[in-house]
C-alpha angles and dihedrals in degrees: 000000000000130000136181109236126179095322095320135087120234127192128203128188129166115272091003128107106251116253134216140198126201128189092250094051128090095211143006116284133193113268106248109208118225090190134024124343125298110231116237095222127154095235133061131176123189106208142129091017096303147081116249121195143149127247118244093276092051089228100101124060115214129189132191130232117278111291089340114109094188105053115085137164125248091189092267104050116104122232137077096293117100154156136243117202102220093192089077089051105042115093107265086002090269123119140085127226118253105171143001125212141175114225132170092335093312128110108228120199115193119204126181094263106014144034128223124201122197127190125210099031089159088070106037093184087065101034113137129200103233101170141025116186111193129193098037132064144149123286101191127039099215094048090082111102134165106235107185107300092344139078121223125194139168111254127181086268103044141285111334137195119223103184097080092054093055091047098043110020093189093065124083126246112286111248113210101183106039092124091059099025097123092046096045094046094051086057091048093049089058096051133079106248091220092062096049112113134180138188135185124218115204093185094053093032099230142121110219122196 
């Protein structure tokens, strides 16, 4: 997965050393950490001035130093990079991270079976877990898409909407595909989740999966 970050482009892929391209370079190069160890997770988000990614087990969230892609935290390194052990946050301690998204000033962490919502991600030292949604998660990293003021993603029961939950916590997750749920999920079950892609066209007004 590629992300723009502070005038650079970074790429993360599971079990591979992350890569970076700078405007003065002729090609991508591996990111050489100047502090800590860069996780080799399969997800990366550039948001709130940092890179956010999972470790190889997808149970620990790492974030880089502010605007610095090569400074990371190994639990004991100083600086404003850091880690969050999601195993202490997941319901029953059992889940794995699939996707990370920025939404309405929140950091949203999608697990396979649950969703975590953090406030104050622009100041990680004061981040607060404000919502844990259990029983539904995201099955494909690249199914997450910002649609206007909402966030859509593919769950194990169809395409879901997250925005309404954040605004009105008492309401259930919006379900966008309930009329074609069985048909859609038969297609999803026959696909490799790593190969599922989505795109949102604001001009045409559709979410394509």
